[in-house]
C-alpha positions as CSV (number, residue, x, y, z in Angstrom):
1,X,0.0,-0.1,0.0
2,X,1.4,3.4,-0.9
3,X,0.6,6.6,1.0
4,X,1.5,10.1,-0.4
5,X,1.6,12.5,2.7
6,X,1.4,16.0,1.7
7,X,2.4,18.9,4.0
8,X,3.4,22.4,3.6
9,X,6.3,21.8,5.9
10,X,8.0,19.1,8.1
11,X,8.4,21.8,10.8
12,X,6.0,23.6,13.1
13,X,3.4,21.7,15.3
14,X,1.4,20.3,12.0
15,X,4.3,19.3,10.2
16,X,6.0,17.5,12.9
17,X,2.7,15.7,13.6
18,X,2.4,14.9,10.0
19,X,6.2,13.6,9.8
20,X,5.9,11.6,12.7
21,X,2.9,9.9,11.2
22,X,4.8,9.4,8.0
23,X,7.8,8.0,9.9
24,X,5.7,5.4,12.0
25,X,4.3,4.3,8.8
26,X,7.6,3.8,7.0
27,X,8.3,1.3,9.9
28,X,5.4,-0.7,9.0
29,X,5.5,-4.0,6.8
30,X,4.0,-3.6,3.3
31,X,3.7,0.3,3.7
32,X,5.2,2.6,1.4
33,X,5.2,5.9,2.7
34,X,6.3,9.1,1.0
35,X,6.2,12.8,2.5
36,X,5.8,16.0,-0.2
37,X,6.6,19.2,1.3
38,X,7.0,22.9,0.0
39,X,9.7,23.9,2.2
40,X,13.4,22.3,1.7
41,X,15.0,20.8,4.6
42,X,18.3,19.4,5.6
43,X,17.1,15.9,5.9
44,X,18.7,13.3,3.9
45,X,15.6,11.0,4.2
46,X,15.2,9.5,0.6
47,X,11.2,9.3,1.4
48,X,11.1,13.3,1.8
49,X,10.5,15.1,-1.5
50,X,10.6,19.0,-1.8
51,X,8.2,20.1,-4.4
52,X,8.9,23.0,-6.5
53,X,5.9,25.2,-7.8
54,X,5.0,25.0,-11.6
55,X,7.6,26.3,-13.9
56,X,5.8,26.8,-17.1
57,X,6.3,29.7,-19.1
58,X,3.1,31.3,-18.2
59,X,3.9,30.8,-14.8
60,X,7.2,32.2,-14.7
61,X,6.1,35.2,-16.4
62,X,3.2,35.9,-14.0
63,X,6.0,35.4,-11.2
64,X,8.1,38.0,-12.9
65,X,5.5,40.7,-12.9
66,X,4.1,39.7,-9.5
67,X,1.0,38.3,-11.3
68,X,1.2,34.9,-9.6
69,X,-1.2,33.7,-7.1
70,X,1.0,34.4,-4.0
71,X,1.5,38.0,-5.1
72,X,-2.1,38.8,-5.8
73,X,-3.4,36.9,-2.7
74,X,-1.2,38.8,-0.2
75,X,-1.2,42.4,-1.8
76,X,-4.1,43.6,0.6
77,X,-4.0,40.7,3.0
78,X,-0.6,39.5,4.4
79,X,0.1,36.0,5.6
80,X,0.9,37.3,9.1
81,X,-0.2,40.1,11.0
82,X,0.0,39.2,14.6
83,X,-1.7,42.5,15.8
84,X,-4.8,41.5,13.9
85,X,-4.7,37.9,13.1
86,X,-2.5,34.7,13.5
87,X,-2.3,33.8,9.8
88,X,-4.3,33.9,6.7
89,X,-4.0,31.7,3.9
90,X,-5.4,31.3,0.2
91,X,-6.6,28.3,-1.7
92,X,-4.9,29.1,-5.2
93,X,-1.1,28.8,-5.4
94,X,1.5,28.4,-8.1
95,X,2.1,24.8,-7.3
96,X,0.6,22.0,-9.0
97,X,1.4,19.1,-6.8
98,X,-1.4,16.8,-8.4
99,X,1.0,16.6,-11.3
100,X,3.6,14.7,-9.8
101,X,4.3,11.0,-10.2
102,X,4.5,10.3,-6.4
103,X,0.8,11.1,-6.3
104,X,0.0,9.1,-9.6
105,X,1.7,6.2,-7.8
106,X,0.0,6.3,-4.6
107,X,-3.1,4.5,-3.4
108,X,-3.9,7.1,-0.9
109,X,-3.4,10.7,-0.7
110,X,-3.1,11.9,3.0
111,X,-3.5,15.9,3.2
112,X,-2.3,17.5,6.3
113,X,-1.5,21.3,6.8
114,X,-1.4,22.2,3.2
115,X,-1.9,26.0,3.1
116,X,-0.8,27.3,0.1
117,X,0.8,24.2,-1.2
118,X,-2.2,22.6,-3.1
119,X,-4.1,24.6,-5.6
120,X,-7.7,23.8,-4.6
121,X,-9.5,24.4,-7.7
122,X,-7.1,21.9,-9.7
123,X,-6.4,19.6,-7.2
124,X,-9.7,18.4,-6.4
125,X,-10.8,18.3,-9.6
126,X,-7.9,16.3,-11.1
127,X,-7.1,13.6,-8.0
128,X,-9.9,11.1,-8.1
129,X,-8.1,8.6,-5.8
130,X,-9.2,8.4,-2.1
131,X,-8.1,11.5,0.0
132,X,-7.6,11.2,3.7
133,X,-7.4,14.9,5.2
134,X,-5.8,15.1,8.8
135,X,-7.1,18.2,10.4
136,X,-4.7,20.5,12.1
137,X,-6.7,23.3,12.4
138,X,-10.0,24.7,11.0
139,X,-8.5,26.3,7.7
140,X,-9.9,23.6,5.2
141,X,-13.5,24.5,6.3
142,X,-13.3,28.1,6.7
143,X,-12.0,31.1,4.3
144,X,-8.6,32.6,5.0
145,X,-8.3,32.2,8.8
146,X,-7.2,29.0,10.7
147,X,-9.4,29.7,13.5
148,X,-13.2,31.0,14.4
149,X,-11.9,34.0,16.6
150,X,-9.8,35.5,14.1
151,X,-12.7,35.4,11.4
152,X,-14.8,36.8,14.1
153,X,-12.5,39.9,15.0
154,X,-11.8,40.7,11.5
155,X,-15.1,40.5,10.0
156,X,-15.8,44.2,9.4
157,X,-12.5,44.6,7.9
158,X,-11.6,41.2,5.9
159,X,-15.1,39.9,6.1
160,X,-15.9,40.1,2.4
161,X,-12.9,38.3,0.9
162,X,-12.8,35.9,4.0
163,X,-16.3,34.8,2.3
164,X,-14.9,34.9,-1.2
165,X,-12.4,32.2,-0.1
166,X,-14.9,30.3,1.5
167,X,-17.0,29.9,-1.5
168,X,-14.0,28.9,-3.5
169,X,-13.3,26.5,-1.4
170,X,-16.8,25.1,-1.2
171,X,-16.7,24.9,-5.0
172,X,-13.2,23.3,-5.3
173,X,-13.2,20.9,-2.8
174,X,-16.8,19.6,-3.7
175,X,-15.5,18.3,-7.0
176,X,-14.5,15.4,-5.1
177,X,-16.7,12.9,-3.4
178,X,-13.9,10.4,-2.3
179,X,-12.5,12.5,0.8
180,X,-12.4,11.0,4.5
181,X,-11.6,13.4,7.4
182,X,-9.3,12.5,10.1
183,X,-9.7,14.9,13.4
184,X,-7.7,14.8,16.4
185,X,-10.3,15.4,18.9
186,X,-14.0,15.3,19.4
187,X,-14.2,19.2,19.4
188,X,-12.5,19.4,16.0
189,X,-14.8,16.7,14.2
190,X,-17.8,18.5,15.7
191,X,-16.8,21.8,14.2
192,X,-16.1,20.1,10.9
193,X,-19.1,17.7,10.6
194,X,-21.3,20.9,11.2
195,X,-19.3,22.9,8.4
196,X,-20.9,23.3,5.1
197,X,-17.6,22.4,3.2
198,X,-16.4,19.1,5.0
199,X,-19.7,18.2,6.6
200,X,-20.7,15.9,3.4
201,X,-17.8,13.5,4.0
202,X,-17.1,10.7,6.7
203,X,-15.2,11.8,10.0
204,X,-12.8,9.8,12.0
205,X,-11.0,10.3,15.3
206,X,-7.2,9.4,15.4
207,X,-5.2,11.6,17.8
208,X,-1.5,12.5,17.0
209,X,1.2,9.9,18.3
210,X,4.8,10.1,19.3
211,X,7.5,7.7,18.8
212,X,8.3,5.5,21.9
213,X,11.7,6.7,22.0
214,X,10.4,9.9,23.1
215,X,9.0,8.4,26.4
216,X,12.5,8.6,28.1
217,X,11.5,8.8,31.6
218,X,14.2,11.2,32.7
219,X,14.5,12.2,36.3
220,X,12.8,15.4,37.4
221,X,15.2,16.6,40.0
222,X,18.2,15.6,38.0
223,X,16.9,17.8,35.1
224,X,15.9,20.8,37.4
225,X,19.4,20.6,38.8
226,X,21.2,20.7,35.6
227,X,19.6,24.1,34.5
228,X,20.0,25.7,38.1
229,X,16.2,25.4,38.9
230,X,16.9,23.3,42.0
231,X,15.8,26.5,44.0
232,X,12.9,24.8,46.2
233,X,10.4,26.7,43.8
234,X,8.1,25.1,41.7
235,X,8.6,25.5,37.7
236,X,5.9,26.8,35.3
237,X,6.7,26.0,31.6
238,X,5.0,27.6,28.5
239,X,6.0,26.7,24.9
240,X,4.8,28.3,21.5
241,X,6.0,29.5,18.4
242,X,5.9,32.8,19.6
243,X,4.8,34.7,22.8
244,X,2.5,37.4,21.0
245,X,0.4,35.0,19.3
246,X,-3.1,35.9,21.1
247,X,-4.5,32.4,20.4
248,X,-2.1,30.8,22.5
249,X,-2.8,33.1,25.4
250,X,0.5,34.2,26.7
251,X,-0.8,37.3,27.4
252,X,-3.4,35.6,30.1
253,X,-0.6,33.9,31.5
254,X,1.5,37.1,32.0
255,X,-1.6,39.0,33.3
256,X,-2.2,35.9,35.9
257,X,1.3,35.5,37.1
258,X,1.6,39.1,37.7
259,X,-1.0,38.5,40.4
260,X,1.2,36.0,42.0
261,X,4.2,36.4,44.6
262,X,7.2,36.3,42.0
263,X,9.2,34.5,44.8
264,X,7.0,31.7,44.5
265,X,7.8,30.1,41.2
266,X,10.3,29.8,38.2
267,X,9.0,30.3,34.6
268,X,10.5,28.8,31.7
269,X,9.4,30.0,28.2
270,X,9.9,28.9,24.7
271,X,9.2,30.2,21.4
272,X,10.0,33.7,19.6
273,X,11.4,36.8,21.1
274,X,11.3,37.2,24.9
275,X,8.9,39.4,26.5
276,X,9.6,41.7,29.3
277,X,7.9,40.6,32.8
278,X,6.6,43.4,34.9
279,X,7.6,41.6,38.0
280,X,11.2,40.1,38.6
281,X,10.1,36.6,38.3
282,X,12.9,34.1,37.9
283,X,12.5,33.7,34.1
284,X,14.4,31.8,31.5
285,X,13.5,32.3,27.8
286,X,14.6,30.2,24.8
287,X,13.8,31.6,21.5
288,X,13.7,28.2,19.8
289,X,14.2,24.5,20.5
290,X,14.1,22.2,17.6
291,X,16.1,19.4,19.3
292,X,13.7,16.8,20.9
293,X,15.7,15.5,23.5
294,X,16.5,19.3,24.7
295,X,12.7,19.8,24.8
296,X,12.4,16.8,26.8
297,X,14.7,18.0,29.5
298,X,12.5,21.1,29.9
299,X,9.4,19.0,30.2
300,X,10.8,16.9,32.7
301,X,12.5,20.0,34.8
302,X,9.2,21.5,34.6
303,X,6.6,21.0,37.5
304,X,3.6,21.8,35.1
305,X,3.2,22.7,31.4
306,X,0.6,25.9,31.3
307,X,-1.4,25.9,28.0
308,X,-3.8,29.1,28.1
309,X,-4.9,28.8,24.6
310,X,-8.3,30.7,23.7
311,X,-8.5,28.0,21.1
312,X,-6.5,25.0,20.1
313,X,-6.8,21.4,18.7
314,X,-4.7,18.7,20.1
315,X,-1.5,20.6,20.8
316,X,1.7,18.7,20.4
317,X,2.8,20.6,23.6
318,X,0.3,18.6,25.7
319,X,1.3,15.0,24.5
320,X,4.9,15.9,24.5
321,X,4.4,17.2,28.2
322,X,2.4,14.0,29.4
323,X,5.2,12.0,27.7
324,X,7.7,13.3,29.9
325,X,5.3,13.0,33.2
326,X,4.7,16.6,33.4
327,X,1.1,17.6,34.1
328,X,-0.4,20.4,31.9
329,X,-2.9,23.1,32.9
330,X,-5.2,24.4,30.5
331,X,-8.7,26.2,29.7
332,X,-11.4,23.7,28.9
333,X,-11.6,23.8,25.2
334,X,-10.3,21.9,22.4
335,X,-8.4,18.6,22.5
336,X,-7.2,19.3,25.8
337,X,-10.5,19.2,27.5
338,X,-11.0,15.6,26.2
339,X,-7.6,14.5,27.8
340,X,-6.7,16.6,30.9
341,X,-8.3,15.3,34.2
342,X,-7.9,17.8,37.1
343,X,-6.1,16.0,39.8
344,X,-4.8,13.2,37.8
345,X,-2.6,14.6,34.7
346,X,-3.1,18.3,35.0
347,X,-6.0,21.0,35.8
348,X,-8.6,22.0,33.5
349,X,-10.0,25.3,34.3
350,X,-13.6,26.2,33.2
351,X,-13.3,30.0,32.9
352,X,-11.1,31.7,30.1
353,X,-9.8,34.3,31.9
354,X,-6.5,35.7,33.6
355,X,-8.2,35.6,36.8
356,X,-9.3,31.9,36.7
357,X,-5.9,31.2,35.5
358,X,-4.3,33.0,38.5
359,X,-6.3,31.3,40.9
360,X,-5.5,27.9,39.6
361,X,-1.7,28.5,39.4
362,X,-2.0,29.7,43.0
363,X,-3.7,26.5,44.2
364,X,-0.9,24.5,42.3
365,X,2.0,26.7,44.1
366,X,0.1,26.1,47.4
367,X,0.1,22.3,46.7
368,X,-3.7,21.5,46.3
369,X,-2.5,19.1,43.7
370,X,0.0,16.3,43.8
371,X,0.5,14.4,40.5
372,X,2.2,11.1,40.2
373,X,4.6,11.4,36.9
374,X,4.6,7.6,36.2
375,X,1.0,7.7,35.8
376,X,0.9,10.7,33.4
377,X,3.6,9.1,31.3
378,X,1.6,5.6,30.9
379,X,-1.3,7.7,30.0
380,X,0.6,9.0,27.2
381,X,1.9,5.9,26.2
382,X,-1.5,4.3,26.3
383,X,-3.1,7.1,24.3
384,X,-0.6,8.8,22.2
385,X,2.0,6.3,21.0
386,X,2.8,6.2,17.4
387,X,2.3,2.5,17.4
388,X,-1.4,3.1,18.3
389,X,-1.7,5.8,15.9
390,X,-0.2,4.0,12.8
391,X,-2.2,1.1,13.4
392,X,-5.6,2.9,13.1
393,X,-4.5,5.0,10.2
394,X,-3.7,1.5,8.4
395,X,-7.0,0.3,9.5
396,X,-8.7,3.4,8.1
397,X,-6.5,3.2,4.7
398,X,-7.6,-0.6,4.4
399,X,-11.0,0.0,4.8
400,X,-11.5,3.0,2.2
401,X,-9.4,0.9,-0.4
402,X,-11.8,-2.2,0.1
403,X,-14.8,-0.2,-0.6
């Protein structure tokens, strides 16, 4: 069975999750998995292919005069504008990935986070093979935005173009009747099933997985000592691609810890540029950590990982924290609500506010909860191992091909 995974990148939360699935399938007998991406990486993996945009004469001319889709799409709507929205993408692109022999040779096409990598109007019209689409956010069934709040906050300014893109996706995707939607959690499944764009297709739930090698079982106190945080204070950990992403809620965490005695805790942050704290907290920031082993050391050194997201799917941060035996504190939304059990593997907060977050952090610092790191790690092994994930995908692939 030949599977072609399509992902804009193999980095970032969605890209890492997609690549982990591909790697897990590569270890299975009778599975030939290839990974097609837009952005080149330094990987020497022979199963990974970087696809180039269309190089026809017409495409080259359009590119030279900035009349290609990328230039036209983002002339008035930049991809990133952190002050207004997290990301905005379009369904038209200069790539024609459907022409690749790797696609033609595959039995199943597995789409992942494919923003501005597949050209919706031509891709769904041409591809007649079964498509499995793993949803890493809401963008496939929305317009230009990737989560609901951005669409709501920008309705007055960008509502017209958002609606135009939505209708363009609706028309393009519905040219295919052989699409199967995989969601990482019930929350996303309900959103997608109720959408006009993807609601007509069958839906399944398969959480992301982690390689068994990631469940290392490092020693909490030893890792804390290695980074000089063995000062008797509990350590809070926040990880994101950037501290200024509103959806990820670092602003709420910042407001929350400003209400807490700074002598009661350490703060570790990972991602983007460091943000100045109002109070003199024992704070250590890492701009970016791509090495999994180094990340695992931070997870293990932390006493709790905080995910104050206003909206989220099934963040890798939660899975990775669990894999290292570290509890997670989160608001009661997205996939976190389905896996965090207060007092067992973390703390689930009902009210999305800095007041509620501050109160629960204080409760944790005052020893309201005690956690068994082995129980948390075992939950991750039994729920998010790549073995479980790959077996579920293979079962799905086979059921689709046998219809």
